[in-house]
C-alpha positions as CSV (number, residue, x, y, z in Angstrom):
1,M,-15.5,14.9,-16.5
2,A,-18.8,12.6,-14.5
3,A,-20.4,12.2,-17.9
4,R,-17.1,11.4,-19.3
5,A,-16.2,8.7,-16.6
6,F,-19.4,7.1,-16.4
7,Q,-20.0,6.8,-20.4
8,R,-16.2,5.1,-19.9
9,S,-18.4,2.6,-17.7
10,Q,-21.4,2.3,-19.5
11,D,-19.9,1.2,-22.8
12,A,-17.9,-1.1,-20.4
13,Y,-20.9,-2.3,-19.0
14,D,-22.4,-3.2,-22.6
15,V,-19.6,-4.6,-24.0
16,M,-19.9,-7.5,-21.3
17,G,-23.6,-7.7,-22.1
18,F,-24.8,-7.4,-19.1
19,K,-28.9,-7.0,-18.9
20,R,-29.4,-5.6,-15.9
21,T,-30.5,-1.9,-14.5
22,V,-28.4,-0.3,-12.0
23,K,-29.2,2.7,-9.7
24,P,-27.6,5.1,-8.2
25,G,-26.0,4.7,-5.3
26,V,-25.0,1.4,-2.6
27,E,-26.6,-0.4,-0.3
28,K,-24.2,-3.0,1.4
29,I,-20.3,-2.5,0.4
30,G,-19.1,-5.7,-1.9
31,V,-22.1,-7.7,-1.2
32,S,-24.9,-5.5,-3.5
33,T,-24.6,-3.5,-6.9
34,E,-23.3,-0.3,-6.7
35,N,-23.2,3.3,-8.8
36,T,-21.4,5.9,-7.3
37,F,-19.1,8.6,-7.9
38,D,-16.6,9.5,-5.6
39,S,-14.2,12.6,-6.5
40,G,-10.8,13.7,-4.9
41,F,-7.6,16.0,-4.9
42,C,-5.4,16.4,-7.8
43,Y,-2.2,17.2,-6.4
44,D,0.3,19.7,-8.2
45,G,4.0,17.8,-7.7
46,G,6.3,21.5,-8.4
47,M,9.4,21.6,-10.8
48,L,10.7,18.7,-8.9
49,G,8.2,16.8,-8.6
50,L,8.3,17.0,-4.6
51,E,5.9,19.2,-3.6
52,D,2.1,17.3,-2.4
53,K,-0.2,20.5,-3.1
54,T,-3.9,20.4,-3.6
55,V,-4.9,22.5,-6.5
56,D,-7.0,25.0,-5.8
57,G,-10.8,24.0,-7.7
58,A,-9.3,21.0,-9.1
59,Y,-10.9,17.4,-8.8
60,R,-10.2,13.6,-9.6
61,L,-14.0,12.1,-10.8
62,S,-14.2,8.7,-10.7
63,H,-17.4,5.6,-11.2
64,S,-17.5,3.3,-9.5
65,W,-20.0,0.1,-10.7
66,A,-20.7,-3.4,-9.3
67,L,-22.7,-6.1,-9.9
68,D,-23.8,-9.1,-7.7
69,H,-24.8,-12.7,-9.0
70,V,-22.5,-12.7,-12.4
71,P,-22.0,-16.6,-12.7
72,A,-18.5,-17.7,-14.1
73,S,-19.5,-18.1,-17.7
74,Q,-20.8,-14.7,-17.7
75,A,-17.8,-13.3,-16.1
76,A,-15.0,-14.8,-17.9
77,S,-16.4,-14.1,-21.6
78,G,-17.7,-10.3,-20.7
79,L,-13.7,-9.7,-19.0
80,R,-12.0,-11.5,-22.3
81,H,-13.8,-10.0,-24.3
82,L,-13.7,-6.4,-22.8
83,R,-10.3,-6.7,-22.5
84,R,-10.5,-7.7,-26.6
85,H,-12.1,-4.2,-27.2
86,L,-10.6,-2.0,-25.2
87,K,-7.8,-2.8,-26.6
88,D,-8.6,-2.0,-30.1
89,S,-10.2,0.7,-29.0
90,G,-6.4,2.1,-28.3
91,W,-6.8,1.5,-24.4
92,K,-3.7,-0.2,-22.8
93,V,-4.1,-3.6,-20.7
94,T,-2.1,-3.0,-17.8
95,S,-2.7,-6.1,-16.3
96,F,-5.0,-8.9,-17.4
97,R,-5.3,-12.2,-14.5
98,E,-8.1,-15.1,-15.3
99,G,-8.2,-16.5,-12.4
100,G,-7.8,-20.2,-11.7
101,R,-10.8,-22.5,-9.8
102,G,-11.7,-20.1,-7.3
103,Q,-9.2,-17.0,-8.2
104,D,-9.9,-13.9,-8.4
105,W,-10.1,-11.9,-12.0
106,D,-8.7,-9.0,-12.6
107,L,-8.3,-6.4,-16.0
108,F,-6.8,-3.1,-15.8
109,V,-6.6,-0.5,-18.2
110,Q,-5.0,2.7,-19.0
111,R,-4.5,5.6,-21.2
112,D,-2.9,9.2,-21.5
113,D,0.2,7.9,-19.5
114,G,-2.3,6.7,-16.6
115,A,-4.8,9.7,-16.5
116,E,-7.4,7.6,-17.9
117,R,-8.1,4.1,-15.9
118,M,-10.3,1.7,-15.5
119,S,-10.1,-1.5,-13.4
120,F,-12.4,-5.2,-13.4
121,T,-12.3,-7.6,-10.5
122,W,-14.6,-9.8,-10.3
123,F,-15.0,-12.4,-7.2
124,P,-15.5,-16.3,-8.3
125,D,-16.7,-17.3,-4.3
126,R,-19.2,-14.6,-4.1
127,E,-20.8,-14.0,-7.6
128,Y,-19.5,-10.5,-7.6
129,L,-18.3,-8.0,-9.9
130,T,-16.5,-4.6,-9.3
131,A,-15.5,-1.9,-11.4
132,G,-14.4,1.7,-12.3
133,A,-13.4,4.3,-14.5
134,T,-11.1,7.5,-13.2
135,V,-10.9,10.2,-15.5
136,P,-8.7,13.1,-15.4
137,C,-7.9,15.6,-13.4
138,A,-10.5,18.8,-13.8
139,Y,-11.6,22.1,-12.8
140,D,-14.8,23.1,-11.5
141,P,-15.6,26.7,-12.3
142,A,-18.1,26.8,-9.6
143,W,-15.4,26.3,-6.9
144,K,-14.7,28.9,-4.9
145,A,-11.9,29.5,-2.1
146,G,-13.6,28.0,1.1
147,D,-15.4,25.5,-0.1
148,S,-14.6,22.5,2.1
149,G,-13.8,19.0,0.1
150,P,-12.6,18.1,-3.1
151,A,-14.4,19.7,-5.9
152,G,-17.0,17.8,-7.8
153,D,-17.7,16.0,-4.5
154,H,-21.5,16.0,-4.7
155,E,-22.4,14.6,-8.2
156,T,-24.7,12.0,-8.7
157,P,-24.6,9.6,-11.7
158,P,-27.8,8.5,-13.8
159,V,-29.0,5.1,-13.8
160,L,-26.9,2.4,-15.4
161,R,-28.3,0.0,-18.0
162,P,-28.6,-2.2,-21.3
163,T,-28.1,0.1,-24.0
164,Q,-30.9,-0.4,-26.8
165,R,-29.5,-2.0,-29.9
166,D,-31.5,-2.4,-32.7
């Protein structure tokens, strides 16, 4: 699932035309570049969907990335192009907002009834873009009773980089 979440982000990164390399990690959330994984628990809603029990060994993984110094021209054209690309690739656009003067831009997409999602927000006041991809719940075959935190909690993403094109 880590590879799948990262690949979703890498594809979006390429479609938007970014040329920088983003190493794993984050220095300052909301200010610097970011390239991280985060995992969370998966829940069993029970027969009536009323229970809220975690599923042993199951986890939901998200890949988050962000770029600083993204000018308006690149953010606007990149998000418009990405929206068309994702829609043509079978994603459902659940929200797209083109920010007016000084307003944020947002793009939210999903598929598989929301089990797989991506989000993108550009903040014009900081020229800062945040993005993320979340994949469906999966099971960690190495998980065993007594393990702390959600399975998949110790993943590190590869370097996010521009794809070399011929």
